[in-house]
N, C-alpha and C positions, 0 to 999 in steps of 0.2 A: 104143523102150520108153517114152519120155516121153509118147508119145501115150496110153498106157494109164494113166498117173498122173493121174487126174482128181480135182479137189476135189469132195467130196460136198456138194451144195447142200442147204441146209435141215437138215443133220444136225449136232448138237452132241454131242460125245463127253463122257462124264461126267468123264474125267480133265482136261478143259479147262473144265468148268463149276464153279460154286461158287467163283468167283474175284472177280467184280466185283459192285458194288452192283446193276447191272442184272440180273445172274444171280439175286441175292437177290429182286428184284421178280418176276422170272419164276417162281421157285420158290414163293414164297408165294402168287402168283396161282394156281398149280396146286393148292395146298391149298384156297384159296377156291373154285376151280372144282369140287372134289369136294364141298364143303359145299353148293354150289348144286345139284349133281346129286342129293345126298341129301335136301335139304330143299325144293328148288324144284320137284320133280316130284310131282305128286299121287299117282302110282302107285308110287313108291318113296320114301317119306317116313318119316323117323324119327318125326316128329310124328304122322302118320296111323297108323303102327304102334302107337305108345304109346296114342293116344287110342282106337283100335279095341279095345284090351284093357281099357278102363275104361268108365265110364258117361258120359263126356263127349260122345261121339258114337255114333250107331248107323249102321253102314254097311249099306246095303240096296240102294238104287237102285230101278230099275223092277221088277225081279223077282229070283228067287233065282239067276239066272244072271249077274247084273250084278256084276262084280268079286268072284267067289267067294272069292278069296284073302283079301280084307278081311272078308267075311262069316264065313270060318273063324276069324278073329281075334276078331270080335265074339261068336261063339258058343262060343269056346274048343274048336273041333274041328280045329285046325291041327296039322300034324306037321312034321317036319324038312325037308320038301320045299316048304313054303309059300314062294312067291316073294318075298313082302314080307319075311319074316323073313330069308331068305338074302340078298336084295339089300341090305337095310339093313346087315346084318353085313358083307357084302363091301365095300360102299362106305365104311363106317366104317374098316375096316382099310386100304383104299386111301388114305384120307385120312391115317391114322396113318403109313403107309409114306412118304408125301410129306413129312410133318412130320419124321419121323426122318431122312430124307435131308438136310433143311435143318439140323437140329440137329448132325448129324455132318459136314456138308459143308463148313463154313467153319472151318478149323482156327485161323486168326488173324483173327477178324472185325473189320471196320471198325465204327465206331459204327452205321452204317445196317444192316449185316449183323447186328450184335448185336440190333437192334430186330426184324429179320426172324426171328431165332432165337427171340426172346421171343414173337413172334406164333405161331410154329410150336409152341412148347411150350404156349401157351394153347389152340391148336386141338387138340393131342394130348390135353391134359387134358379138354377138352370132349368129345372123342370117347370117351375112357374113361369119363367120367361117364355119358354116354348109354348106352354099351354095358353097363356094370356094373349100371345101374339097370334095364335091359331083360333082360339075360341072366344076371346073377349072375357067378359065377366064369368068367373068360375068359382067354385067353393075353395076357400082358403083354409087349409088344415095344417096346423103347426104342432100338433100333438096327436097321439093315438085317440081316435074317436070312440066314445062310449056308444053302445047301440042306440041310445036315444038321440045321438047326434048324427046318425048315418044319413039323414036327409038334410044335410047342411045346405043353407041357401047360398046363392051366388054372392060373392063379395064384389066390391067395386074394383074396377081396373086400377084406380089410384091406390087402394089398400094393398092390392097384390104387388104393385111396383114398390110400395113402401116396405113390404116384407122382403122382397128381393134385395133391396138396398140394405136393409137391416141385417139379413143373413150374410151378405157379402162383407159388410163392414165388420161384423163379429168374426167372420172367418179370417179376415185379414189380421186381426189382433192375434 
């Protein structure tokens, strides 16, 4: 039977993670990875989404078939299935999820882990600022959601700004 008891190579279980400073570095890098994904890609970019909705840029390209999802934003003819809108929203919440895991993950943080938690709160505040300025009232999640909470209602804009301020003040400390 010992032949069947193999160590899983390359797998880290969450009950053994969020314990060391190295885990803190890995976790915060996962947040920064999502920021890069969301802002470093020209075709799924929070900046491009926002700028396409104002007069700062005009998305057009070579013809009307060139990146039609951005042309929909420029001409205000987009709907709920616009891939830019859905991807930016999805990536922002993936970033918030990772930040929430850090904030909740270190129950008795070392000084370095406390710094990582402060960074995670700053990233979470940034994501909420971007989301509320683009979408208005959105769900506010500050911890990992249980399956029964997955259909979270929208919060008020005021509550979102209060959470942004709280996160940033706590991060400053």
